[in-house]
N, CA, C and O atoms as a GROMACS GRO file, in nm:
protein
  640
    1MET      N    1  11.904  11.111   9.361
    1MET     CA    2  11.899  10.968   9.409
    1MET      C    3  11.952  10.892   9.352
    1MET      O    4  11.937  10.838   9.243
    2ALA      N    5  12.041  10.886   9.457
    2ALA     CA    6  12.163  10.703   9.447
    2ALA      C    7  12.020  10.603   9.392
    2ALA      O    8  11.903  10.606   9.428
    3ARG      N    9  12.093  10.519   9.290
    3ARG     CA   10  12.086  10.397   9.255
    3ARG      C   11  12.075  10.286   9.312
    3ARG      O   12  12.173  10.212   9.315
    4GLU      N   13  11.960  10.248   9.369
    4GLU     CA   14  12.044  10.167   9.501
    4GLU      C   15  12.061  10.021   9.417
    4GLU      O   16  11.993   9.990   9.320
    5LYS      N   17  12.170   9.935   9.480
    5LYS     CA   18  12.249   9.825   9.448
    5LYS      C   19  12.187   9.729   9.440
    5LYS      O   20  12.122   9.687   9.536
    6THR      N   21  12.190   9.664   9.311
    6THR     CA   22  12.073   9.502   9.294
    6THR      C   23  12.129   9.444   9.394
    6THR      O   24  12.242   9.474   9.433
    7PRO      N   25  12.037   9.328   9.462
    7PRO     CA   26  12.058   9.275   9.574
    7PRO      C   27  12.106   9.149   9.503
    7PRO      O   28  12.037   9.116   9.407
    8VAL      N   29  12.234   9.055   9.540
    8VAL     CA   30  12.338   8.875   9.524
    8VAL      C   31  12.228   8.804   9.635
    8VAL      O   32  12.228   8.777   9.755
    9THR      N   33  12.145   8.793   9.537
    9THR     CA   34  12.076   8.706   9.589
    9THR      C   35  12.075   8.531   9.555
    9THR      O   36  12.095   8.511   9.435
   10PRO      N   37  12.056   8.404   9.637
   10PRO     CA   38  12.048   8.280   9.573
   10PRO      C   39  12.000   8.357   9.409
   10PRO      O   40  12.066   8.378   9.307
   11ALA      N   41  11.889   8.378   9.435
   11ALA     CA   42  11.809   8.339   9.252
   11ALA      C   43  11.935   8.443   9.176
   11ALA      O   44  11.998   8.412   9.074
   12VAL      N   45  11.950   8.546   9.238
   12VAL     CA   46  12.068   8.641   9.126
   12VAL      C   47  12.157   8.568   9.056
   12VAL      O   48  12.186   8.571   8.937
   13ARG      N   49  12.227   8.456   9.210
   13ARG     CA   50  12.374   8.418   9.117
   13ARG      C   51  12.317   8.299   9.058
   13ARG      O   52  12.360   8.267   8.948
   14ALA      N   53  12.236   8.233   9.106
   14ALA     CA   54  12.137   8.137   9.047
   14ALA      C   55  12.073   8.106   8.835
   14ALA      O   56  12.078   8.014   8.753
   15LEU      N   57  12.004   8.292   8.843
   15LEU     CA   58  12.017   8.303   8.708
   15LEU      C   59  12.171   8.382   8.614
   15LEU      O   60  12.188   8.386   8.492
   16ARG      N   61  12.255   8.433   8.716
   16ARG     CA   62  12.400   8.439   8.592
   16ARG      C   63  12.490   8.358   8.584
   16ARG      O   64  12.592   8.364   8.516
   17ALA      N   65  12.427   8.209   8.713
   17ALA     CA   66  12.526   8.093   8.683
   17ALA      C   67  12.421   8.044   8.518
   17ALA      O   68  12.491   7.994   8.431
   18ALA      N   69  12.343   8.052   8.500
   18ALA     CA   70  12.268   7.995   8.404
   18ALA      C   71  12.266   8.066   8.307
   18ALA      O   72  12.162   8.060   8.241
   19GLY      N   73  12.351   8.138   8.269
   19GLY     CA   74  12.373   8.264   8.176
   19GLY      C   75  12.174   8.324   8.130
   19GLY      O   76  12.119   8.332   8.021
   20VAL      N   77  12.126   8.352   8.260
   20VAL     CA   78  11.973   8.467   8.117
   20VAL      C   79  12.000   8.579   8.172
   20VAL      O   80  12.037   8.621   8.282
   21SER      N   81  11.969   8.625   8.054
   21SER     CA   82  11.995   8.789   8.093
   21SER      C   83  11.804   8.884   8.122
   21SER      O   84  11.700   8.880   8.056
   22PHE      N   85  11.839   8.948   8.235
   22PHE     CA   86  11.737   8.933   8.347
   22PHE      C   87  11.743   9.079   8.344
   22PHE      O   88  11.848   9.129   8.303
   23THR      N   89  11.614   9.184   8.394
   23THR     CA   90  11.654   9.262   8.405
   23THR      C   91  11.579   9.335   8.656
   23THR      O   92  11.503   9.298   8.746
   24ASP      N   93  11.648   9.408   8.636
   24ASP     CA   94  11.605   9.328   8.830
   24ASP      C   95  11.549   9.536   8.768
   24ASP      O   96  11.584   9.618   8.683
   25HIS      N   97  11.431   9.522   8.902
   25HIS     CA   98  11.320   9.655   8.964
   25HIS      C   99  11.375   9.590   9.075
   25HIS      O  100  11.415   9.476   9.095
   26LEU      N  101  11.366   9.692   9.141
   26LEU     CA  102  11.352   9.716   9.315
   26LEU      C  103  11.279   9.805   9.320
   26LEU      O  104  11.284   9.897   9.239
   27TYR      N  105  11.156   9.795   9.458
   27TYR     CA  106  11.028   9.858   9.450
   27TYR      C  107  11.073   9.879   9.545
   27TYR      O  108  11.184   9.833   9.574
   28ALA      N  109  10.960  10.002   9.677
   28ALA     CA  110  10.960   9.983   9.805
   28ALA      C  111  10.854   9.925   9.921
   28ALA      O  112  10.753   9.972   9.973
   29TYR      N  113  10.943   9.771   9.939
   29TYR     CA  114  10.813   9.654   9.950
   29TYR      C  115  10.719   9.705  10.118
   29TYR      O  116  10.744   9.766  10.222
   30GLU      N  117  10.578   9.614  10.040
   30GLU     CA  118  10.459   9.755  10.160
   30GLU      C  119  10.448   9.563  10.220
   30GLU      O  120  10.492   9.459  10.171
   31GLU      N  121  10.400   9.581  10.296
   31GLU     CA  122  10.400   9.395  10.447
   31GLU      C  123  10.301   9.422  10.380
   31GLU      O  124  10.265   9.534  10.346
   32LYS      N  125  10.220   9.257  10.344
   32LYS     CA  126  10.066   9.237  10.238
   32LYS      C  127   9.980   9.300  10.142
   32LYS      O  128   9.862   9.294  10.107
   33GLY      N  129  10.166   9.408  10.092
   33GLY     CA  130  10.128   9.454   9.974
   33GLY      C  131  10.061   9.376   9.871
   33GLY      O  132   9.963   9.420   9.811
   34GLY      N  133  10.135   9.206   9.837
   34GLY     CA  134  10.131   9.175   9.725
   34GLY      C  135  10.166   9.181   9.581
   34GLY      O  136  10.202   9.294   9.549
   35THR      N  137  10.167   9.104   9.493
   35THR     CA  138  10.120   9.159   9.362
   35THR      C  139  10.083   9.284   9.303
   35THR      O  140  10.128   9.314   9.192
   36ALA      N  141  10.030   9.336   9.346
   36ALA     CA  142   9.895   9.497   9.342
   36ALA      C  143  10.033   9.554   9.381
   36ALA      O  144  10.099   9.569   9.278
   37VAL      N  145  10.083   9.582   9.463
   37VAL     CA  146  10.140   9.669   9.524
   37VAL      C  147  10.319   9.638   9.376
   37VAL      O  148  10.338   9.741   9.311
   38SER      N  149  10.363   9.587   9.361
   38SER     CA  150  10.484   9.574   9.305
   38SER      C  151  10.428   9.598   9.095
   38SER      O  152  10.516   9.611   9.010
   39ALA      N  153  10.327   9.598   9.071
   39ALA     CA  154  10.303   9.619   8.984
   39ALA      C  155  10.268   9.759   8.960
   39ALA      O  156  10.317   9.816   8.863
   40ARG      N  157  10.182   9.826   9.047
   40ARG     CA  158  10.131   9.959   9.090
   40ARG      C  159  10.352  10.068   9.033
   40ARG      O  160  10.396  10.140   8.944
   41GLU      N  161  10.414   9.987   9.194
   41GLU     CA  162  10.530  10.078   9.159
   41GLU      C  163  10.648  10.029   9.023
   41GLU      O  164  10.749  10.086   8.981
   42LEU      N  165  10.592   9.923   8.988
   42LEU     CA  166  10.714   9.925   8.832
   42LEU      C  167  10.646   9.930   8.753
   42LEU      O  168  10.680   9.865   8.654
   43GLY      N  169  10.462  10.033   8.739
   43GLY     CA  170  10.414  10.012   8.616
   43GLY      C  171  10.411   9.901   8.544
   43GLY      O  172  10.475   9.892   8.439
   44VAL      N  173  10.345   9.816   8.586
   44VAL     CA  174  10.315   9.719   8.474
   44VAL      C  175  10.216   9.595   8.508
   44VAL      O  176  10.218   9.542   8.619
   45ASP      N  177  10.159   9.566   8.439
   45ASP     CA  178   9.993   9.507   8.431
   45ASP      C  179  10.046   9.376   8.561
   45ASP      O  180  10.145   9.307   8.538
   46GLU      N  181   9.960   9.357   8.699
   46GLU     CA  182   9.959   9.285   8.752
   46GLU      C  183   9.984   9.183   8.696
   46GLU      O  184  10.071   9.116   8.752
   47HIS      N  185   9.926   9.124   8.569
   47HIS     CA  186   9.884   9.022   8.523
   47HIS      C  187  10.036   8.898   8.495
   47HIS      O  188  10.055   8.776   8.506
   48ALA      N  189  10.132   9.043   8.447
   48ALA     CA  190  10.255   8.968   8.442
   48ALA      C  191  10.352   8.937   8.522
   48ALA      O  192  10.448   8.865   8.495
   49VAL      N  193  10.322   9.003   8.644
   49VAL     CA  194  10.398   9.031   8.806
   49VAL      C  195  10.336   8.868   8.826
   49VAL      O  196  10.220   8.828   8.813
   50VAL      N  197  10.508   8.761   8.876
   50VAL     CA  198  10.378   8.689   8.912
   50VAL      C  199  10.453   8.584   9.038
   50VAL      O  200  10.559   8.546   9.089
   51LYS      N  201  10.351   8.577   9.036
   51LYS     CA  202  10.381   8.513   9.222
   51LYS      C  203  10.434   8.357   9.265
   51LYS      O  204  10.380   8.260   9.212
   52THR      N  205  10.549   8.339   9.369
   52THR     CA  206  10.654   8.216   9.380
   52THR      C  207  10.560   8.185   9.486
   52THR      O  208  10.597   8.246   9.587
   53LEU      N  209  10.421   8.095   9.515
   53LEU     CA  210  10.395   8.055   9.657
   53LEU      C  211  10.411   7.876   9.632
   53LEU      O  212  10.394   7.810   9.529
   54ILE      N  213  10.445   7.842   9.749
   54ILE     CA  214  10.528   7.741   9.816
   54ILE      C  215  10.370   7.673   9.888
   54ILE      O  216  10.284   7.749   9.932
   55MET      N  217  10.357   7.546   9.890
   55MET     CA  218  10.247   7.483   9.937
   55MET      C  219  10.294   7.345   9.993
   55MET      O  220  10.406   7.326  10.040
   56GLU      N  221  10.217   7.271   9.985
   56GLU     CA  222  10.232   7.088  10.018
   56GLU      C  223  10.167   6.987  10.065
   56GLU      O  224  10.116   7.025  10.171
   57ASP      N  225  10.135   6.848  10.038
   57ASP     CA  226  10.031   6.828   9.968
   57ASP      C  227  10.020   6.797  10.128
   57ASP      O  228  10.073   6.851  10.225
   58GLU      N  229   9.934   6.694  10.117
   58GLU     CA  230   9.901   6.592  10.285
   58GLU      C  231   9.958   6.536  10.367
   58GLU      O  232   9.942   6.496  10.482
   59ALA      N  233  10.088   6.535  10.228
   59ALA     CA  234  10.255   6.453  10.360
   59ALA      C  235  10.307   6.515  10.408
   59ALA      O  236  10.380   6.503  10.506
   60LYS      N  237  10.258   6.674  10.290
   60LYS     CA  238  10.357   6.799  10.392
   60LYS      C  239  10.514   6.848  10.280
   60LYS      O  240  10.589   6.945  10.281
   61ASN      N  241  10.507   6.746  10.212
   61ASN     CA  242  10.563   6.691  10.068
   61ASN      C  243  10.536   6.901  10.052
   61ASN      O  244  10.431   6.965  10.050
   62PRO      N  245  10.674   6.947  10.043
   62PRO     CA  246  10.673   7.108   9.970
   62PRO      C  247  10.613   7.113   9.833
   62PRO      O  248  10.524   7.029   9.822
   63LEU      N  249  10.633   7.188   9.720
   63LEU     CA  250  10.582   7.197   9.624
   63LEU      C  251  10.625   7.363   9.599
   63LEU      O  252  10.613   7.436   9.697
   64VAL      N  253  10.663   7.409   9.499
   64VAL     CA  254  10.679   7.570   9.420
   64VAL      C  255  10.553   7.576   9.322
   64VAL      O  256  10.527   7.504   9.227
   65VAL      N  257  10.503   7.655   9.360
   65VAL     CA  258  10.389   7.731   9.200
   65VAL      C  259  10.306   7.869   9.182
   65VAL      O  260  10.231   7.946   9.242
   66LEU      N  261  10.368   7.848   9.061
   66LEU     CA  262  10.390   8.016   8.984
   66LEU      C  263  10.249   8.055   8.926
   66LEU      O  264  10.180   7.984   8.852
   67MET      N  265  10.223   8.165   8.967
   67MET     CA  266  10.036   8.209   8.980
   67MET      C  267  10.116   8.342   8.924
   67MET      O  268  10.236   8.370   8.933
   68HIS      N  269   9.978   8.430   8.850
   68HIS     CA  270   9.973   8.546   8.806
   68HIS      C  271   9.933   8.553   8.894
   68HIS      O  272   9.865   8.477   8.963
   69GLY      N  273  10.014   8.751   8.914
   69GLY     CA  274   9.983   8.801   9.046
   69GLY      C  275   9.799   8.789   9.052
   69GLY      O  276   9.740   8.732   9.144
   70ASP      N  277   9.751   8.834   8.970
   70ASP     CA  278   9.581   8.882   8.991
   70ASP      C  279   9.482   8.757   8.995
   70ASP      O  280   9.360   8.766   9.008
   71ARG      N  281   9.548   8.652   8.983
   71ARG     CA  282   9.490   8.547   9.007
   71ARG      C  283   9.523   8.430   9.101
   71ARG      O  284   9.642   8.411   9.126
   72GLN      N  285   9.432   8.351   9.156
   72GLN     CA  286   9.416   8.253   9.309
   72GLN      C  287   9.459   8.131   9.251
   72GLN      O  288   9.461   8.115   9.129
   73VAL      N  289   9.494   8.044   9.332
   73VAL     CA  290   9.531   7.890   9.316
   73VAL      C  291   9.396   7.779   9.301
   73VAL      O  292   9.357   7.700   9.386
   74SER      N  293   9.375   7.788   9.247
   74SER     CA  294   9.235   7.722   9.303
   74SER      C  295   9.300   7.548   9.306
   74SER      O  296   9.317   7.476   9.207
   75THR      N  297   9.333   7.504   9.480
   75THR     CA  298   9.423   7.374   9.538
   75THR      C  299   9.347   7.256   9.532
   75THR      O  300   9.400   7.146   9.513
   76LYS      N  301   9.178   7.278   9.552
   76LYS     CA  302   9.164   7.179   9.463
   76LYS      C  303   9.170   7.106   9.299
   76LYS      O  304   9.122   6.994   9.282
   77GLU      N  305   9.220   7.169   9.208
   77GLU     CA  306   9.206   7.131   9.125
   77GLU      C  307   9.405   7.109   9.058
   77GLU      O  308   9.465   7.045   8.972
   78LEU      N  309   9.432   7.197   9.152
   78LEU     CA  310   9.611   7.119   9.071
   78LEU      C  311   9.575   7.008   9.193
   78LEU      O  312   9.568   6.890   9.159
   79ALA      N  313   9.559   7.034   9.292
   79ALA     CA  314   9.540   6.787   9.403
   79ALA      C  315   9.500   6.764   9.271
   79ALA      O  316   9.578   6.719   9.186
   80ARG      N  317   9.402   6.786   9.252
   80ARG     CA  318   9.374   6.636   9.097
   80ARG      C  319   9.463   6.636   8.989
   80ARG      O  320   9.530   6.534   8.983
   81VAL      N  321   9.484   6.721   8.901
   81VAL     CA  322   9.550   6.746   8.854
   81VAL      C  323   9.745   6.683   8.841
   81VAL      O  324   9.807   6.616   8.758
   82ILE      N  325   9.778   6.748   8.965
   82ILE     CA  326   9.907   6.620   9.000
   82ILE      C  327   9.865   6.443   9.049
   82ILE      O  328   9.931   6.341   9.031
   83GLY      N  329   9.731   6.463   9.116
   83GLY     CA  330   9.734   6.366   9.170
   83GLY      C  331   9.734   6.297   9.361
   83GLY      O  332   9.726   6.182   9.406
   84VAL      N  333   9.742   6.384   9.404
   84VAL     CA  334   9.727   6.372   9.515
   84VAL      C  335   9.617   6.453   9.574
   84VAL      O  336   9.558   6.541   9.512
   85LYS      N  337   9.594   6.420   9.696
   85LYS     CA  338   9.446   6.367   9.792
   85LYS      C  339   9.358   6.572   9.865
   85LYS      O  340   9.255   6.622   9.910
   86SER      N  341   9.570   6.623   9.804
   86SER     CA  342   9.476   6.724   9.867
   86SER      C  343   9.652   6.849   9.872
   86SER      O  344   9.774   6.836   9.881
   87VAL      N  345   9.572   6.931   9.862
   87VAL     CA  346   9.734   7.081   9.878
   87VAL      C  347   9.730   7.166   9.899
   87VAL      O  348   9.758   7.231   9.799
   88ALA      N  349   9.699   7.258  10.020
   88ALA     CA  350   9.788   7.393  10.070
   88ALA      C  351   9.837   7.457  10.087
   88ALA      O  352   9.949   7.417  10.116
   89PRO      N  353   9.822   7.646  10.092
   89PRO     CA  354   9.928   7.678  10.131
   89PRO      C  355  10.044   7.621  10.250
   89PRO      O  356  10.010   7.534  10.330
   90CYS      N  357  10.142   7.664  10.252
   90CYS     CA  358  10.283   7.614  10.402
   90CYS      C  359  10.196   7.767  10.464
   90CYS      O  360  10.130   7.853  10.407
   91ALA      N  361  10.245   7.742  10.627
   91ALA     CA  362  10.266   7.812  10.715
   91ALA      C  363  10.411   7.916  10.686
   91ALA      O  364  10.526   7.876  10.666
   92PRO      N  365  10.376   8.024  10.689
   92PRO     CA  366  10.507   8.157  10.600
   92PRO      C  367  10.606   8.044  10.682
   92PRO      O  368  10.682   7.980  10.608
   93GLU      N  369  10.612   8.017  10.823
   93GLU     CA  370  10.830   8.017  10.920
   93GLU      C  371  10.810   7.836  10.849
   93GLU      O  372  10.905   7.759  10.864
   94THR      N  373  10.658   7.780  10.764
   94THR     CA  374  10.731   7.706  10.665
   94THR      C  375  10.804   7.615  10.512
   94THR      O  376  10.861   7.514  10.471
   95ALA      N  377  10.726   7.794  10.470
   95ALA     CA  378  10.754   7.803  10.361
   95ALA      C  379  10.961   7.860  10.335
   95ALA      O  380  11.059   7.817  10.274
   96ASN      N  381  10.929   7.972  10.421
   96ASN     CA  382  11.064   7.975  10.510
   96ASN      C  383  11.174   7.876  10.502
   96ASN      O  384  11.286   7.924  10.481
   97ARG      N  385  11.170   7.808  10.509
   97ARG     CA  386  11.256   7.702  10.590
   97ARG      C  387  11.249   7.601  10.441
   97ARG      O  388  11.360   7.556  10.412
   98HIS      N  389  11.134   7.560  10.346
   98HIS     CA  390  11.195   7.501  10.252
   98HIS      C  391  11.235   7.543  10.135
   98HIS      O  392  11.284   7.476  10.044
   99SER      N  393  11.205   7.693  10.142
   99SER     CA  394  11.234   7.773  10.003
   99SER      C  395  11.386   7.842  10.070
   99SER      O  396  11.484   7.856   9.996
  100GLY      N  397  11.390   7.865  10.154
  100GLY     CA  398  11.547   7.930  10.218
  100GLY      C  399  11.491   8.119  10.211
  100GLY      O  400  11.567   8.206  10.255
  101TYR      N  401  11.374   8.150  10.159
  101TYR     CA  402  11.350   8.366  10.114
  101TYR      C  403  11.253   8.334  10.265
  101TYR      O  404  11.232   8.236  10.337
  102LEU      N  405  11.219   8.456  10.262
  102LEU     CA  406  11.096   8.514  10.333
  102LEU      C  407  11.032   8.502  10.274
  102LEU      O  408  11.044   8.513  10.152
  103VAL      N  409  10.921   8.468  10.344
  103VAL     CA  410  10.783   8.497  10.268
  103VAL      C  411  10.731   8.700  10.223
  103VAL      O  412  10.711   8.800  10.293
  104GLY      N  413  10.729   8.667  10.056
  104GLY     CA  414  10.723   8.822  10.037
  104GLY      C  415  10.828   8.830   9.932
  104GLY      O  416  10.834   8.909   9.838
  105GLY      N  417  10.917   8.724   9.968
  105GLY     CA  418  11.054   8.760   9.879
  105GLY      C  419  11.119   8.617   9.857
  105GLY      O  420  11.231   8.567   9.846
  106THR      N  421  11.001   8.583   9.857
  106THR     CA  422  10.979   8.455   9.784
  106THR      C  423  10.988   8.443   9.617
  106THR      O  424  10.895   8.469   9.540
  107SER      N  425  11.185   8.378   9.562
  107SER     CA  426  11.229   8.322   9.430
  107SER      C  427  11.150   8.199   9.367
  107SER      O  428  11.126   8.141   9.472
  108PRO      N  429  11.114   8.149   9.305
  108PRO     CA  430  11.145   7.977   9.281
  108PRO      C  431  11.308   7.998   9.227
  108PRO      O  432  11.319   7.888   9.172
  109PHE      N  433  11.411   8.049   9.211
  109PHE     CA  434  11.524   8.055   9.130
  109PHE      C  435  11.631   8.028   9.259
  109PHE      O  436  11.606   8.084   9.365
  110GLY      N  437  11.757   7.937   9.247
  110GLY     CA  438  11.856   7.925   9.464
  110GLY      C  439  11.744   7.948   9.570
  110GLY      O  440  11.747   8.027   9.664
  111THR      N  441  11.617   7.838   9.526
  111THR     CA  442  11.565   7.787   9.624
  111THR      C  443  11.652   7.680   9.724
  111THR      O  444  11.728   7.601   9.667
  112ARG      N  445  11.642   7.675   9.863
  112ARG     CA  446  11.707   7.582   9.947
  112ARG      C  447  11.741   7.443   9.871
  112ARG      O  448  11.841   7.399   9.815
  113ARG      N  449  11.543   7.371   9.907
  113ARG     CA  450  11.556   7.242   9.832
  113ARG      C  451  11.523   7.234   9.721
  113ARG      O  452  11.500   7.343   9.668
  114ASP      N  453  11.510   7.142   9.657
  114ASP     CA  454  11.458   7.110   9.546
  114ASP      C  455  11.327   7.095   9.535
  114ASP      O  456  11.273   6.999   9.590
  115MET      N  457  11.251   7.193   9.457
  115MET     CA  458  11.076   7.087   9.504
  115MET      C  459  11.066   7.131   9.359
  115MET      O  460  11.124   7.202   9.277
  116PRO      N  461  10.909   7.012   9.377
  116PRO     CA  462  10.859   7.002   9.208
  116PRO      C  463  10.825   7.147   9.210
  116PRO      O  464  10.834   7.224   9.305
  117VAL      N  465  10.771   7.180   9.045
  117VAL     CA  466  10.755   7.342   9.033
  117VAL      C  467  10.638   7.378   8.912
  117VAL      O  468  10.638   7.413   8.794
  118TYR      N  469  10.556   7.351   9.003
  118TYR     CA  470  10.419   7.432   8.877
  118TYR      C  471  10.369   7.550   8.842
  118TYR      O  472  10.342   7.625   8.936
  119LEU      N  473  10.343   7.600   8.702
  119LEU     CA  474  10.357   7.680   8.605
  119LEU      C  475  10.230   7.753   8.564
  119LEU      O  476  10.257   7.772   8.445
  120GLU      N  477  10.084   7.817   8.585
  120GLU     CA  478  10.037   7.795   8.523
  120GLU      C  479  10.121   7.831   8.410
  120GLU      O  480  10.230   7.886   8.403
  121GLU      N  481   9.984   7.751   8.262
  121GLU     CA  482  10.100   7.750   8.130
  121GLU      C  483  10.007   7.942   8.057
  121GLU      O  484  10.057   8.009   7.967
  122THR      N  485   9.921   7.965   8.106
  122THR     CA  486   9.926   8.100   7.964
  122THR      C  487  10.048   8.153   8.060
  122THR      O  488  10.140   8.155   7.977
  123ILE      N  489  10.116   8.204   8.205
  123ILE     CA  490  10.200   8.251   8.224
  123ILE      C  491  10.332   8.253   8.106
  123ILE      O  492  10.424   8.335   8.108
  124VAL      N  493  10.316   8.141   8.003
  124VAL     CA  494  10.454   8.110   7.914
  124VAL      C  495  10.426   8.178   7.749
  124VAL      O  496  10.498   8.171   7.650
  125GLU      N  497  10.315   8.233   7.763
  125GLU     CA  498  10.221   8.284   7.658
  125GLU      C  499  10.270   8.465   7.656
  125GLU      O  500  10.222   8.539   7.570
  126LEU      N  501  10.385   8.529   7.776
  126LEU     CA  502  10.356   8.642   7.748
  126LEU      C  503  10.481   8.655   7.725
  126LEU      O  504  10.582   8.585   7.727
  127PRO      N  505  10.438   8.811   7.692
  127PRO     CA  506  10.670   8.849   7.633
  127PRO      C  507  10.750   8.889   7.774
  127PRO      O  508  10.873   8.884   7.768
  128ARG      N  509  10.718   8.910   7.842
  128ARG     CA  510  10.762   8.911   7.941
  128ARG      C  511  10.726   8.896   8.100
  128ARG      O  512  10.606   8.894   8.127
  129ILE      N  513  10.804   8.886   8.189
  129ILE     CA  514  10.709   8.831   8.297
  129ILE      C  515  10.788   8.866   8.438
  129ILE      O  516  10.897   8.810   8.450
  130TYR      N  517  10.753   8.937   8.527
  130TYR     CA  518  10.806   8.956   8.685
  130TYR      C  519  10.742   8.890   8.767
  130TYR      O  520  10.625   8.866   8.798
  131LEU      N  521  10.926   8.845   8.818
  131LEU     CA  522  10.973   8.755   8.944
  131LEU      C  523  11.015   8.769   9.075
  131LEU      O  524  11.134   8.794   9.096
  132ASN      N  525  10.949   8.760   9.155
  132ASN     CA  526  11.096   8.778   9.308
  132ASN      C  527  11.207   8.728   9.264
  132ASN      O  528  11.214   8.630   9.191
  133GLY      N  529  11.328   8.813   9.319
  133GLY     CA  530  11.444   8.821   9.296
  133GLY      C  531  11.505   8.684   9.403
  133GLY      O  532  11.574   8.584   9.386
  134GLY      N  533  11.438   8.746   9.510
  134GLY     CA  534  11.458   8.627   9.648
  134GLY      C  535  11.523   8.749   9.747
  134GLY      O  536  11.630   8.737   9.806
  135LYS      N  537  11.440   8.864   9.753
  135LYS     CA  538  11.432   8.965   9.824
  135LYS      C  539  11.264   9.045   9.883
  135LYS      O  540  11.171   9.031   9.804
  136ARG      N  541  11.241   9.103   9.983
  136ARG     CA  542  11.157   9.150   9.983
  136ARG      C  543  11.192   9.338   9.862
  136ARG      O  544  11.300   9.397   9.876
  137GLY      N  545  11.099   9.385   9.778
  137GLY     CA  546  11.093   9.466   9.686
  137GLY      C  547  11.171   9.462   9.592
  137GLY      O  548  11.196   9.561   9.524
  138TYR      N  549  11.207   9.381   9.578
  138TYR     CA  550  11.334   9.328   9.472
  138TYR      C  551  11.271   9.256   9.339
  138TYR      O  552  11.323   9.146   9.321
  139LEU      N  553  11.165   9.294   9.234
  139LEU     CA  554  11.163   9.187   9.046
  139LEU      C  555  11.238   9.191   9.002
  139LEU      O  556  11.320   9.282   9.004
  140VAL      N  557  11.244   9.031   8.906
  140VAL     CA  558  11.350   9.036   8.801
  140VAL      C  559  11.252   9.058   8.668
  140VAL      O  560  11.129   9.066   8.672
  141GLY      N  561  11.332   9.066   8.557
  141GLY     CA  562  11.243   9.116   8.482
  141GLY      C  563  11.246   9.003   8.389
  141GLY      O  564  11.366   9.016   8.368
  142ILE      N  565  11.212   8.896   8.310
  142ILE     CA  566  11.266   8.803   8.244
  142ILE      C  567  11.158   8.700   8.120
  142ILE      O  568  11.038   8.723   8.133
  143GLU      N  569  11.192   8.603   8.016
  143GLU     CA  570  11.078   8.600   7.955
  143GLU      C  571  11.126   8.442   7.976
  143GLU      O  572  11.233   8.381   7.984
  144PRO      N  573  10.954   8.404   7.983
  144PRO     CA  574  10.909   8.302   8.053
  144PRO      C  575  10.998   8.167   8.032
  144PRO      O  576  11.042   8.080   8.108
  145ARG      N  577  11.002   8.194   7.881
  145ARG     CA  578  11.097   8.103   7.837
  145ARG      C  579  11.198   8.003   7.893
  145ARG      O  580  11.206   7.881   7.882
  146GLU      N  581  11.286   8.112   7.969
  146GLU     CA  582  11.354   8.103   8.031
  146GLU      C  583  11.315   8.063   8.170
  146GLU      O  584  11.414   8.040   8.240
  147VAL      N  585  11.201   8.048   8.231
  147VAL     CA  586  11.183   8.064   8.328
  147VAL      C  587  11.176   7.890   8.317
  147VAL      O  588  11.257   7.820   8.379
  148VAL      N  589  11.062   7.827   8.224
  148VAL     CA  590  11.076   7.706   8.139
  148VAL      C  591  11.155   7.636   8.151
  148VAL      O  592  11.155   7.528   8.210
  149ARG      N  593  11.270   7.712   8.071
  149ARG     CA  594  11.451   7.568   8.041
  149ARG      C  595  11.505   7.575   8.168
  149ARG      O  596  11.536   7.462   8.205
  150LEU      N  597  11.537   7.684   8.276
  150LEU     CA  598  11.548   7.666   8.366
  150LEU      C  599  11.488   7.567   8.551
  150LEU      O  600  11.539   7.515   8.651
  151LEU      N  601  11.392   7.587   8.510
  151LEU     CA  602  11.311   7.548   8.676
  151LEU      C  603  11.191   7.377   8.594
  151LEU      O  604  11.133   7.299   8.670
  152LYS      N  605  11.184   7.361   8.413
  152LYS     CA  606  11.150   7.269   8.425
  152LYS      C  607  11.013   7.255   8.445
  152LYS      O  608  10.968   7.168   8.371
  153PRO      N  609  10.964   7.286   8.488
  153PRO     CA  610  10.807   7.280   8.482
  153PRO      C  611  10.726   7.223   8.467
  153PRO      O  612  10.691   7.198   8.351
  154VAL      N  613  10.673   7.185   8.552
  154VAL     CA  614  10.468   7.093   8.533
  154VAL      C  615  10.406   7.192   8.431
  154VAL      O  616  10.309   7.231   8.496
  155LEU      N  617  10.403   7.236   8.350
  155LEU     CA  618  10.255   7.359   8.318
  155LEU      C  619  10.082   7.347   8.350
  155LEU      O  620  10.005   7.295   8.268
  156VAL      N  621  10.057   7.378   8.425
  156VAL     CA  622   9.930   7.296   8.470
  156VAL      C  623   9.834   7.443   8.427
  156VAL      O  624   9.885   7.545   8.381
  157ARG      N  625   9.662   7.423   8.460
  157ARG     CA  626   9.551   7.488   8.406
  157ARG      C  627   9.503   7.487   8.584
  157ARG      O  628   9.437   7.393   8.628
  158VAL      N  629   9.538   7.581   8.655
  158VAL     CA  630   9.497   7.605   8.808
  158VAL      C  631   9.438   7.686   8.846
  158VAL      O  632   9.389   7.680   8.959
  159GLY      N  633   9.417   7.818   8.746
  159GLY     CA  634   9.424   7.953   8.783
  159GLY      C  635   9.290   7.999   8.827
  159GLY      O  636   9.202   7.955   8.753
  160ILE      N  637   9.239   8.085   8.938
  160ILE     CA  638   9.088   8.111   8.918
  160ILE      C  639   9.128   8.294   8.943
  160ILE      O  640   9.038   8.378   8.938
   0.00000   0.00000   0.00000
């Protein structure tokens, strides 16, 4: 079987421009499969697969949350930590508009608009993580310190 060609997405361009070393991981995308499917297909722990969530506060200001694949975000705790009344996930079409990616293929790198990034702090303790590379069925393997260097996220503890 011929090896699939690596997609060149805005995320890949941003990583290359920043001189980040990353690995490509293509897999068969399943609608609504989430991180459980990508972890299974890649043969890695779902805890190391990091989902990129586009959320918004009560004033509709968008933000990015990076969370372990096997955990959920406490939106109540996140709102408290960042000093807003409420935080909720964006509707898929709104998330697509903010990020420039389709939900299921959202990368925190190379987003259409700059948004504050909140990173679950325990992610930085992992030796390697897998984030969406900007296309459904495509993850990039990267060291968490590179994510911190590029995105300059606020570290939070809001996972449940």
